C-alpha angles and dihedrals in degrees: 000000000000088000091059094051095042091053091046090062095050092100099034091259090288089131090054091052090049092050094048091047093048092050092047089048092055090048093049095045090048087057090049095249115151091210087074089079092057093047090047090050089054089050094048090048090051090054091049088056089045089052091053092049091046094043090236112153094188093050088054095046097042096048092043088057090045090052089054089051091052091050090050091049091052092050094045096046114123121178113243116245110226113221115239110247 
């Protein structure tokens, strides 16, 4: 059990923050909340930092692209107009 917790702290829990933010982002966007883009951007940024610490080029590239997609989603967001019944 100590092995699990010692390995979890290898990257200063940045990967945990990223995972929680990404899951929260999916939840919020699924509920049509614009704040999901901001939370997702925090998560993607966390995984970019994780990629730097882990020396993972593809984690850096993939999450940088994902961060750009979250920014685009925020800028393109338009509230839906509900039709009057």
